[in-house]
DRENDREN-790291 format. One record per residue (C-alpha): residue number from 1; chain; x, y, z. Coordinates in pm, 1 decimal. Layout:
SITE   nr  kette         x         y         z
SITE  NUM      A         X         Y         Z
...
This chain:
SITE   nr  kette         x         y         z
SITE    1      A   -1769.3       1.5    2330.4
SITE    2      A   -1442.1      69.9    2155.0
SITE    3      A   -1258.2    -219.7    1998.3
SITE    4      A    -958.7    -159.6    2224.2
SITE    5      A   -1186.1    -202.8    2528.5
SITE    6      A   -1291.7    -543.7    2398.3
SITE    7      A    -926.4    -629.4    2337.8
SITE    8      A    -846.0    -539.5    2698.1
SITE    9      A   -1137.0    -755.3    2821.0
SITE   10      A    -996.3   -1048.1    2624.1
SITE   11      A    -654.8    -995.9    2779.4
SITE   12      A    -802.9    -965.9    3128.1
SITE   13      A   -1022.5   -1275.2    3084.8
SITE   14      A    -721.5   -1480.9    2978.4
SITE   15      A    -520.3   -1372.7    3285.7
SITE   16      A    -244.7   -1237.5    3064.0
SITE   17      A    -159.1    -956.0    3306.9
SITE   18      A    -114.9    -720.0    3010.1
SITE   19      A    -250.1    -365.4    3000.8
SITE   20      A    -265.4    -205.0    2659.7
SITE   21      A     -60.8     109.7    2612.9
SITE   22      A    -227.1     422.7    2474.9
SITE   23      A     -54.8     383.1    2138.3
SITE   24      A    -173.8      22.7    2114.7
SITE   25      A    -530.8     135.0    2184.9
SITE   26      A    -507.8     403.8    1917.1
SITE   27      A    -390.1     144.6    1665.2
SITE   28      A    -666.6    -104.0    1749.1
SITE   29      A    -934.5     170.0    1734.6
SITE   30      A    -805.1     302.1    1402.0
SITE   31      A   -1053.6     178.5    1139.7
SITE   32      A    -858.0     319.3     844.1
SITE   33      A    -826.0      85.6     551.1
SITE   34      A    -453.5     163.1     508.8
SITE   35      A    -227.7     197.2     814.1
SITE   36      A     147.9     229.4     851.8
SITE   37      A     338.3     205.7    1181.2
SITE   38      A     693.9     334.6    1217.6
SITE   39      A     828.5     193.7    1541.2
SITE   40      A    1134.7     148.7    1755.7
SITE   41      A    1270.7    -198.5    1805.4
SITE   42      A    1107.2    -419.4    2071.1
SITE   43      A     804.1    -199.4    2144.1
SITE   44      A     560.2    -487.4    2085.9
SITE   45      A     455.5    -464.8    1721.5
SITE   46      A     432.9    -840.7    1664.5
SITE   47      A     227.9    -882.7    1983.3
SITE   48      A     -17.1    -620.6    1858.7
SITE   49      A     -49.7    -784.7    1516.4
SITE   50      A    -125.0   -1122.7    1672.5
SITE   51      A    -375.2    -977.5    1919.9
SITE   52      A    -562.3    -769.3    1663.9
SITE   53      A    -579.2   -1049.5    1407.4
SITE   54      A    -716.3   -1285.9    1673.4
SITE   55      A    -970.1   -1021.9    1777.8
SITE   56      A   -1097.2    -967.5    1424.3
SITE   57      A   -1120.2   -1342.0    1359.9
SITE   58      A   -1368.7   -1361.5    1648.3
SITE   59      A   -1570.4   -1057.6    1544.5
SITE   60      A   -1594.6   -1122.7    1170.4
SITE   61      A   -1710.8   -1469.8    1063.9
SITE   62      A   -1570.0   -1600.4     735.0
SITE   63      A   -1284.7   -1349.3     739.8
SITE   64      A    -939.2   -1420.6     596.8
SITE   65      A    -643.5   -1254.4     767.6
SITE   66      A    -293.6   -1284.3     619.0
SITE   67      A      17.8   -1227.5     829.2
SITE   68      A     322.1   -1174.9     607.5
SITE   69      A     682.2   -1193.7     730.4
SITE   70      A    1014.0   -1149.5     551.5
SITE   71      A    1132.3   -1506.4     623.1
SITE   72      A     990.7   -1847.0     708.0
SITE   73      A    1140.2   -1837.2    1057.6
SITE   74      A     978.6   -1500.0    1129.1
SITE   75      A     650.1   -1627.1     986.6
SITE   76      A     648.9   -1921.6    1227.4
SITE   77      A     743.9   -1699.1    1519.9
SITE   78      A     461.9   -1454.0    1447.7
SITE   79      A     207.6   -1733.9    1421.5
SITE   80      A     333.1   -1874.4    1751.2
SITE   81      A     218.3   -1547.9    1913.2
SITE   82      A    -127.4   -1594.2    1756.9
SITE   83      A    -149.9   -1944.4    1902.9
SITE   84      A     -58.7   -1808.8    2246.1
SITE   85      A    -374.8   -1596.1    2236.9
SITE   86      A    -578.5   -1893.7    2118.0
SITE   87      A    -451.9   -2123.0    2392.1
SITE   88      A    -509.3   -1865.9    2666.5
SITE   89      A    -866.6   -1795.6    2561.4
SITE   90      A   -1001.7   -2147.6    2514.5
SITE   91      A   -1333.1   -2198.1    2694.0
SITE   92      A   -1368.7   -1833.3    2798.7
SITE   93      A   -1691.3   -1639.1    2730.8
SITE   94      A   -1745.2   -1263.0    2744.7
SITE   95      A   -2099.0   -1117.7    2744.7
SITE   96      A   -2140.4    -760.1    2624.9
SITE   97      A   -2502.4    -649.3    2610.0
SITE   98      A   -2687.0    -893.3    2388.8
SITE   99      A   -2365.6   -1030.4    2237.4
SITE  100      A   -2161.0   -1318.6    2378.0
SITE  101      A   -1809.5   -1367.5    2248.7
SITE  102      A   -1658.3   -1708.8    2300.3
SITE  103      A   -1393.9   -1940.4    2169.1
SITE  104      A   -1412.1   -2312.8    2231.5
SITE  105      A   -1223.2   -2489.3    1954.6
SITE  106      A   -1075.2   -2465.2    1608.0
SITE  107      A   -1184.8   -2656.6    1301.8
SITE  108      A    -824.2   -2705.1    1192.0
SITE  109      A    -478.5   -2589.9    1287.5
SITE  110      A    -132.6   -2626.5    1131.2
SITE  111      A     203.5   -2460.0    1194.8
SITE  112      A     102.5   -2162.4     981.2
SITE  113      A    -278.3   -2153.4     969.0
SITE  114      A    -578.7   -2176.0    1198.7
SITE  115      A    -947.8   -2194.1    1108.9
SITE  116      A   -1210.6   -2112.8    1372.1
SITE  117      A   -1561.9   -2246.7    1415.2
SITE  118      A   -1701.9   -1926.3    1260.8
SITE  119      A   -1495.8   -2015.2     949.8
SITE  120      A   -1254.9   -1724.1     996.7
SITE  121      A    -893.0   -1803.5     912.8
SITE  122      A    -556.6   -1660.4    1014.0
SITE  123      A    -274.7   -1758.1     777.5
SITE  124      A      92.1   -1676.4     835.7
SITE  125      A     314.7   -1672.6     526.5
SITE  126      A     672.6   -1580.8     433.6
SITE  127      A     746.8   -1336.1     154.0
SITE  128      A     610.2   -1498.0    -163.3
SITE  129      A     394.1   -1281.6    -394.6
SITE  130      A     281.6   -1583.0    -599.0
SITE  131      A     146.5   -1765.7    -293.4
SITE  132      A     -34.1   -1454.8    -168.9
SITE  133      A    -224.9   -1406.9    -493.9
SITE  134      A    -427.6   -1719.7    -425.3
SITE  135      A    -615.1   -1555.2    -135.6
SITE  136      A    -893.5   -1299.7    -101.5
SITE  137      A    -812.4   -1127.8     223.0
SITE  138      A   -1005.3    -903.4     460.7
SITE  139      A    -684.2    -785.4     623.3
SITE  140      A    -315.4    -817.4     536.0
SITE  141      A     -39.4    -737.8     786.2
SITE  142      A     327.4    -698.4     688.8
SITE  143      A     548.8    -747.8     993.6
SITE  144      A     887.7    -570.0     962.3
SITE  145      A     773.7    -450.2     622.5
SITE  146      A    1097.7    -263.0     547.4
SITE  147      A    1289.5    -592.9     533.9
SITE  148      A    1096.0    -744.5     243.0
SITE  149      A    1276.9    -786.9     -86.2
SITE  150      A    1086.6    -740.2    -412.7
SITE  151      A     841.6    -545.7    -201.6
SITE  152      A     684.5    -354.9    -489.8
SITE  153      A     601.9    -688.6    -653.8
SITE  154      A     458.8    -787.1    -317.9
SITE  155      A     261.2    -462.5    -308.8
SITE  156      A      93.5    -553.5    -638.0
SITE  157      A       2.5    -898.1    -503.9
SITE  158      A    -137.3    -754.1    -180.3
SITE  159      A    -345.3    -494.4    -365.4
SITE  160      A    -508.6    -764.6    -578.1
SITE  161      A    -553.8    -988.4    -272.9
SITE  162      A    -748.3    -721.4     -85.0
SITE  163      A    -930.3    -555.9    -376.9
SITE  164      A   -1231.9    -789.2    -399.4
SITE  165      A   -1321.0    -746.9     -30.7
SITE  166      A   -1193.7    -390.1       6.6
SITE  167      A    -958.6    -542.5     259.3
SITE  168      A    -731.2    -352.4     495.1
SITE  169      A    -351.5    -328.2     468.6
SITE  170      A    -122.1    -263.2     764.7
SITE  171      A     254.0    -212.0     737.9
SITE  172      A     454.2    -229.9    1061.6
SITE  173      A     831.3    -187.9    1078.6
SITE  174      A    1145.8     -26.3    1203.2
SITE  175      A    1312.8     169.9     920.8
SITE  176      A    1567.1       9.8     689.8
SITE  177      A    1685.5     292.3     466.5
SITE  178      A    1508.0     521.6     225.6
SITE  179      A    1382.7     247.1      -1.6
SITE  180      A    1092.0      16.6     -70.2
SITE  181      A     719.1       6.7     -11.8
SITE  182      A     736.7      79.8     360.2
SITE  183      A     936.0     400.7     310.3
SITE  184      A     701.3     502.0      28.8
SITE  185      A     392.6     446.3     246.7
SITE  186      A     549.9     630.9     539.8
SITE  187      A     643.9     927.2     319.6
SITE  188      A     294.9     948.6     171.9
SITE  189      A     136.7     929.5     517.6
SITE  190      A     371.9    1197.3     651.3
SITE  191      A     292.7    1431.5     363.0
SITE  192      A     -80.8    1359.0     366.6
SITE  193      A     -78.0    1261.7      -0.4
SITE  194      A    -292.2     982.7    -137.7
SITE  195      A    -144.4     655.9    -260.9
SITE  196      A    -255.4     647.2    -623.6
SITE  197      A    -196.9     271.5    -650.9
SITE  198      A    -432.5     203.4    -360.5
SITE  199      A    -681.8     481.5    -416.3
SITE  200      A    -661.8     598.8     -56.0
SITE  201      A    -445.1     754.6     213.6
SITE  202      A    -219.4     591.5     468.8
SITE  203      A    -288.0     667.4     833.0
SITE  204      A      40.4     702.9    1021.1
SITE  205      A     128.8     574.0    1368.0
SITE  206      A     472.2     647.6    1516.8
SITE  207      A     581.2     450.6    1823.6
SITE  208      A     903.0     554.5    1996.9
SITE  209      A    1056.6     326.1    2258.8
SITE  210      A     978.4     588.0    2524.1
SITE  211      A     609.6     500.3    2467.9
SITE  212      A     667.2     138.0    2575.7
SITE  213      A     719.9     127.4    2955.0
SITE  214      A     824.8    -239.8    2945.6
SITE  215      A    1154.4    -118.7    2795.0
SITE  216      A    1333.4     -19.5    3113.3
SITE  217      A    1609.8     234.6    3161.4
SITE  218      A    1853.8     -49.8    3221.0
SITE  219      A    1751.5    -197.9    2884.4
SITE  220      A    1819.2     136.0    2716.2
SITE  221      A    2164.5     162.0    2872.2
SITE  222      A    2247.2    -194.3    2765.8
SITE  223      A    2130.8    -132.9    2408.8
SITE  224      A    2337.6     184.4    2385.1
SITE  225      A    2649.3     -14.4    2468.2
SITE  226      A    2565.0    -290.3    2218.1
SITE  227      A    2435.6     -91.4    1921.8
SITE  228      A    2654.6     133.7    1709.6
SITE  229      A    2544.3     497.4    1667.5
SITE  230      A    2408.1     407.0    1323.7
SITE  231      A    2214.3     109.8    1460.7
SITE  232      A    2080.7     316.4    1751.2
SITE  233      A    1959.4     591.7    1517.9
SITE  234      A    1782.1     340.0    1295.0
SITE  235      A    1655.8      76.0    1537.2
SITE  236      A    1561.1     295.6    1833.0
SITE  237      A    1527.8     654.9    1711.0
SITE  238      A    1341.1     542.2    1395.8
SITE  239      A    1559.3     731.9    1147.3
SITE  240      A    1554.8     648.6     776.9
SITE  241      A    1927.4     657.2     703.4
SITE  242      A    2092.7     746.1     374.4
SITE  243      A    2336.3     496.4     221.3
SITE  244      A    2594.5     751.8     115.7
SITE  245      A    2906.0     542.7     186.7
SITE  246      A    2745.2     198.6     196.2
SITE  247      A    2924.5     -47.0     -30.0
SITE  248      A    2637.6    -296.4     -18.6
SITE  249      A    2304.8    -111.5     -60.7
SITE  250      A    2014.3    -269.0     120.7
SITE  251      A    1837.6    -339.2    -208.7
SITE  252      A    2138.5    -542.7    -323.6
SITE  253      A    2149.2    -739.6       0.7
SITE  254      A    1778.0    -818.6      -8.7
SITE  255      A    1807.0    -934.9    -369.4
SITE  256      A    2050.2   -1203.1    -248.8
SITE  257      A    1825.9   -1339.1      27.0
SITE  258      A    1581.0   -1629.1      27.0
SITE  259      A    1257.1   -1528.2     200.3
SITE  260      A     982.8   -1759.2      76.2
SITE  261      A    1055.9   -2088.5     249.3
SITE  262      A    1273.5   -2282.3     493.6
SITE  263      A    1641.9   -2213.1     434.8
SITE  264      A    1853.7   -2526.5     378.7
SITE  265      A    2135.9   -2474.8     626.6
SITE  266      A    2397.7   -2747.4     650.6
SITE  267      A    2395.1   -2931.3     983.9
SITE  268      A    2746.4   -3078.9    1026.6
SITE  269      A    2734.0   -3454.2    1062.7
SITE  270      A    2368.4   -3476.3     958.3
SITE  271      A    2331.9   -3304.9     620.9
SITE  272      A    2446.5   -3500.9     317.9
SITE  273      A    2704.3   -3293.3     131.6
SITE  274      A    2669.2   -3322.6    -245.4
SITE  275      A    2823.7   -2998.3    -374.2
SITE  276      A    3167.3   -2837.1    -328.0
SITE  277      A    3214.5   -2648.4       0.0
SITE  278      A    3435.8   -2343.0      55.0
SITE  279      A    3506.1   -2197.8     399.2
SITE  280      A    3619.1   -1854.3     514.3
SITE  281      A    3738.7   -1788.0     871.5
SITE  282      A    3801.4   -1448.7    1028.3
SITE  283      A    3970.5   -1472.3    1367.7
SITE  284      A    3861.1   -1229.3    1635.6
SITE  285      A    4091.3    -966.6    1774.2
SITE  286      A    4022.3    -774.7    2093.7
SITE  287      A    3643.4    -722.2    2099.5
SITE  288      A    3561.7    -900.6    1771.4
SITE  289      A    3423.7   -1249.2    1724.8
SITE  290      A    3576.0   -1535.9    1532.5
SITE  291      A    3337.1   -1613.2    1247.5
SITE  292      A    3323.2   -1919.3    1022.4
SITE  293      A    3114.0   -1911.7     704.5
SITE  294      A    3078.5   -2205.6     465.9
SITE  295      A    2955.1   -2166.2     109.2
SITE  296      A    2805.5   -2439.2    -104.9
SITE  297      A    2864.5   -2412.9    -479.8
SITE  298      A    2539.4   -2499.9    -655.3
SITE  299      A    2505.1   -2656.2   -1000.2
SITE  300      A    2430.2   -2317.4   -1156.9
SITE  301      A    2758.6   -2177.9   -1013.5
SITE  302      A    2570.2   -1978.2    -748.3
SITE  303      A    2735.2   -1970.4    -407.1
SITE  304      A    2497.2   -2038.4    -115.6
SITE  305      A    2567.7   -1943.9     245.8
SITE  306      A    2523.2   -2288.0     401.4
SITE  307      A    2672.0   -2254.7     749.7
SITE  308      A    2756.0   -1975.4     996.6
SITE  309      A    2930.8   -2016.8    1330.7
SITE  310      A    3039.7   -1737.7    1565.2
SITE  311      A    3275.4   -1765.8    1862.4
SITE  312      A    3289.8   -1489.2    2119.2
SITE  313      A    3505.9   -1524.1    2429.4
SITE  314      A    3607.2   -1884.0    2349.5
SITE  315      A    3974.0   -1977.7    2392.6
SITE  316      A    4182.9   -2054.4    2086.2
SITE  317      A    4216.8   -2426.1    2169.5
SITE  318      A    3837.8   -2466.7    2167.5
SITE  319      A    3814.6   -2279.1    1837.3
SITE  320      A    4094.9   -2484.1    1683.1
SITE  321      A    3936.2   -2815.2    1784.0
SITE  322      A    3597.3   -2706.4    1647.6
SITE  323      A    3749.6   -2596.6    1315.0
SITE  324      A    3935.2   -2926.7    1281.4
SITE  325      A    3616.8   -3127.1    1336.9
SITE  326      A    3424.3   -2904.8    1095.4
SITE  327      A    3682.2   -2956.0     819.6
SITE  328      A    3676.7   -3331.4     877.5
SITE  329      A    3295.4   -3340.7     847.5
SITE  330      A    3239.6   -3095.6     560.7
SITE  331      A    3549.8   -3191.2     353.6
SITE  332      A    3576.0   -2844.9     194.0
SITE  333      A    3757.5   -2793.7    -132.8
SITE  334      A    3941.7   -2499.6      18.5
SITE  335      A    3955.9   -2309.4     346.5
SITE  336      A    4069.7   -1947.2     348.6
SITE  337      A    4194.2   -1815.4     683.2
SITE  338      A    4273.2   -1464.3     796.0
SITE  339      A    4648.4   -1499.3     863.8
SITE  340      A    4683.4   -1171.2    1049.5
SITE  341      A    4746.9   -1120.9    1420.1
SITE  342      A    4581.9   -1406.1    1613.0
SITE  343      A    4526.9   -1588.5    1286.9
SITE  344      A    4900.2   -1657.6    1239.9
SITE  345      A    4937.9   -1933.8    1502.3
SITE  346      A    4600.2   -2082.6    1404.7
SITE  347      A    4706.8   -2095.9    1040.1
SITE  348      A    5046.2   -2245.4    1126.7
SITE  349      A    4884.7   -2525.0    1326.8
SITE  350      A    4590.7   -2603.0    1096.0
SITE  351      A    4785.2   -2579.6     767.8
SITE  352      A    5017.4   -2857.8     885.5
SITE  353      A    4713.0   -3078.2     935.4
SITE  354      A    4508.6   -2976.7     629.3
SITE  355      A    4675.2   -2904.1     293.3
SITE  356      A    4359.0   -2733.8     158.8
SITE  357      A    4398.9   -2440.0     401.0
SITE  358      A    4539.4   -2115.4     270.0
SITE  359      A    4623.9   -1810.5     476.3
SITE  360      A    4558.7   -1452.6     370.2
SITE  361      A    4770.2   -1169.8     503.6
SITE  362      A    4562.3    -856.4     479.2
SITE  363      A    4708.1    -567.7     287.7
SITE  364      A    4507.7    -276.2     150.9
SITE  365      A    4526.7    -418.8    -202.4
SITE  366      A    4435.2    -772.6     -97.9
SITE  367      A    4141.8    -653.3     113.3
SITE  368      A    4012.7    -439.8    -173.9
SITE  369      A    4036.3    -736.6    -414.2
SITE  370      A    3847.2    -961.3    -173.4
SITE  371      A    3575.1    -710.7     -88.0
SITE  372      A    3512.8    -609.8    -448.6
SITE  373      A    3506.1    -975.9    -548.1
SITE  374      A    3229.0   -1023.9    -291.5
SITE  375      A    3054.5    -710.6    -421.0
SITE  376      A    3059.0    -843.4    -778.4
SITE  377      A    2912.7   -1178.4    -670.7
SITE  378      A    2631.2   -1001.6    -488.4
SITE  379      A    2564.4    -753.8    -766.9
SITE  380      A    2534.6   -1042.2   -1013.5
SITE  381      A    2313.0   -1231.0    -763.0
SITE  382      A    2554.8   -1521.3    -766.0
SITE  383      A    2551.0   -1530.3    -385.9
SITE  384      A    2243.8   -1624.2    -184.5
SITE  385      A    2189.5   -1612.6     191.3
SITE  386      A    1908.6   -1663.5     442.4
SITE  387      A    1691.1   -1363.2     519.4
SITE  388      A    1720.8   -1427.8     892.3
SITE  389      A    2101.8   -1418.8     924.2
SITE  390      A    2056.4   -1083.3    1094.3
SITE  391      A    2415.1   -1014.4    1201.9
SITE  392      A    2558.2   -1084.5     856.2
SITE  393      A    2297.6    -863.1     689.7
SITE  394      A    2351.1    -588.2     948.3
SITE  395      A    2726.7    -587.3     894.6
SITE  396      A    2694.5    -592.7     515.8
SITE  397      A    2461.4    -297.1     529.9
SITE  398      A    2696.8     -96.0     751.5
SITE  399      A    3014.8    -181.0     563.1
SITE  400      A    3157.4     130.5     399.6
SITE  401      A    3373.3     247.1     115.5
SITE  402      A    3549.2     560.4     237.9
SITE  403      A    3767.2     785.9      25.9
SITE  404      A    4023.8     960.5     243.1
SITE  405      A    4142.1    1321.8     190.4
SITE  406      A    4462.6    1183.4      38.0
SITE  407      A    4258.4    1004.1    -229.7
SITE  408      A    4307.1     648.9    -104.6
SITE  409      A    4009.7     419.5     -45.0
SITE  410      A    3932.9     223.1     272.1
SITE  411      A    3684.7     -61.2     311.9
SITE  412      A    3573.8     -98.5     671.3
SITE  413      A    3296.6     -98.9     927.9
SITE  414      A    3195.8     232.4    1087.6
SITE  415      A    3355.9     326.0    1422.5
SITE  416      A    3250.3      92.6    1705.4
SITE  417      A    3093.4    -151.8    1457.7
SITE  418      A    3203.7    -500.2    1350.1
SITE  419      A    3289.2    -652.2    1012.8
SITE  420      A    3392.4   -1008.1    1110.8
SITE  421      A    3095.2   -1165.6     929.6
SITE  422      A    3168.8    -962.4     616.1
SITE  423      A    3535.8   -1061.5     615.5
SITE  424      A    3455.7   -1430.2     673.5
SITE  425      A    3208.7   -1420.4     383.9
SITE  426      A    3460.4   -1240.9     160.8
SITE  427      A    3724.2   -1502.7     246.5
SITE  428      A    3486.2   -1787.4     156.9
SITE  429      A    3394.3   -1629.2    -177.7
SITE  430      A    3762.1   -1556.0    -238.0
SITE  431      A    3844.9   -1920.8    -169.4
SITE  432      A    3594.1   -2035.1    -431.6
SITE  433      A    3708.1   -1775.9    -683.3
SITE  434      A    4077.8   -1847.4    -636.7
SITE  435      A    4024.3   -2219.4    -670.9
SITE  436      A    3839.4   -2168.0    -997.8
SITE  437      A    4070.8   -1901.6   -1137.6
SITE  438      A    4430.8   -1992.0   -1064.0
SITE  439      A    4550.5   -1666.1   -1213.8
SITE  440      A    4389.3   -1473.2    -927.1
SITE  441      A    4103.3   -1227.9    -901.0
SITE  442      A    4047.6    -960.0   -1159.1
SITE  443      A    3910.5    -664.6    -968.4
SITE  444      A    3629.4    -501.6   -1160.8
SITE  445      A    3602.2    -126.3   -1131.2
SITE  446      A    3272.8     -62.3    -959.4
SITE  447      A    3297.1     310.3    -883.0
SITE  448      A    3323.8     603.7   -1114.5
SITE  449      A    3433.0     933.8    -964.3
């Protein structure tokens, strides 16, 4: 019996009402030591990881299976899918020939680890090469592998973790630019070349959204209206995009993220504020959101994204009342507001109430100074952010530096894309910089032509 047939029996016995797709069966039946899956968004990669890891934990006593995610939140979410399989299959027995497969209880279970009666373990971890080195694994999965920062350091840790047991390595992801371990593995698999670091070849699986019938035509139409052409090409058509005009390369963004533990967001009214707070607010116009980002200045002068709030479709009175309460609770050193268009009346009202509010009227020169100030903070790794603030990271990655035919430079989002999170972040960093340097911002030249 093929392994995928056993997987389907497990699903049937647990009344899950799930039928494996052909591509899922091919993946489960693939016994290659090194596998890489390039996939569209939402095809069911995380479900497959959780199912296969649960299956192997039943079949191989004393096995150690590591599930690695790019953030703590994603790590907990992936392990939640594993526990769904466990809970559905409790008390069920399947007899195949002389073998009986059953699951009755676990020896121990936490939020990120489960140990079965056959002493197999499934452990879900965020991106932390040092923590991974402590294990000897039979199988390591990297979920959304393209989103890991320091992924070549992680590669080294994973290789050592699996070497003693000749363990398997599986990388699963949508593309995130022509960079990192995932792109390297995909390229090697596509070319048929061996990975010299691993001493073997990657077996490639490509899963387009058209191969996942649960994604309906109505879902496709909705996604096409939500995603920009760039996002559609990357997230759904599985294209590795160049970063020709990108101001913030993906490698730079990832270097500024925290991936190896819970991120300490500020919860207004509950979190004790001990460090200076700076706030940037970009007010929405037409189809854009109003975005509020608060930065906390740490003792080492690093600025930490501590709070993000987005309004979409809310009236200005509701926004104004929320901002007033937020300022009262957080007591920021300075608040920088976009004083353009809809921001003018908001600034006029709030500035009369709070003397630490300053309005910014956007001109080409002012916008360039603000954006390049943000760029310099990120390049120097003086700004840190959570790995799971997906909209902020998406907008940073899409934000462009465009040189026009006349020779002038524009900093903006691509057509049909948004930059409200980027502008709010730039305003917050600008607020901190201006407060510290009364003479203004010295714009460092970051491009040579």
